[in-house]
N, C-alpha and C positions, 0 to 999 in steps of 0.2 A: 699783832699790829690792829689787825682790821676789826678787832671787837671794841678799841679804844673808841674811834671815830664813830661807829653806832651807836655807843652808848651815850657820847655828846652830842650826835645827832638827837636820839630821843627824848633827851633832857630838854634842848633849844627846841622841840615840838611842843611838849608838855608843857614848856613855860609858855610859846605861842598859843596854844590852845585856853589855858585858862584863863592868859590876856584876854584873849577874843569872845570867852565865852561867858565873861561875866561881869571880870574886875573894871575894865576901862573902854567899854563895849559904849558908843556915841549913840545918839539917837537916831542918824540914820542905820546904823547898824543892824538894830533894834527893828526899827521900819523894814528894812530888806528883811530880814528873820520873818518877820510875820507876815511879809507879802507871801515868801517862799513856802509858809509852812500853810497858809491860806489856798496858795497855788500846786500844794502836793508834791512838790517836786525835790524832798529832800528831808529822809526822819529824821536824822541827827538836827536839823534846827529846831526843831519842835523841841528836843532832847536840851540844848543848849539855851533854848531861851526858859526852859522850866530848871534850869540850873542857874541862869540869870537870876530870876526871881527867888527860887530856894535860898542863895549864898546872900541875896540883899534883904530877904526876910531873917535871914539866921544871924547874919551878921550885923542887925538894926542900923543898916546902910537906906540912904536914898532910893527909892526905885522909880520907875514909869509908869504910874500909874493907868493911863491913858492906854498903853502898849498893852500893859496886865487884862482890863479890861476888854480891850477888840481882843485879843489872845483866846479868854474864856467866852466871849461872847461867841465867837468861831465856833469853839472845842462842843460847848454846851448846845448851840443849835444843831451842830453834826447827830451830837449824840439824841437829844430830843427827834431828829428827823430820821431815828432809827440805824445808826452807826456803833458800832461797840465802842468803847472808850479807843482802846488802840486803834483805831480806824481815824475816829474823832483827831486825836493828837496826830497822825501820822504815821504812825508806827507799822502799824500792819495795812496794806491794802484792800480794799473792797474784793469783793469777789466780782468778777463781771457777771449782769443780769441776762437771765438769759429769758 
């Protein structure tokens, strides 16, 4: 009996995640995600932005160009500044400089 609720719960969580990551995301959510990426607080947020743009491109749906350009400007600036792409996107923390 315990396994059925877990499966249902996982499905609900997965559906919620898909909705939040790209399908019905608001401008305010995109701005908050971009601010989070710039602040370096959560690597999963960067992946959600990447997924948002990828899905929009793939499905020929409109997307927020301003957010895309700000995101890329931030990431490219970090790469030019010496960070690896993984660090620039926020997937890997930069080693503490000694």
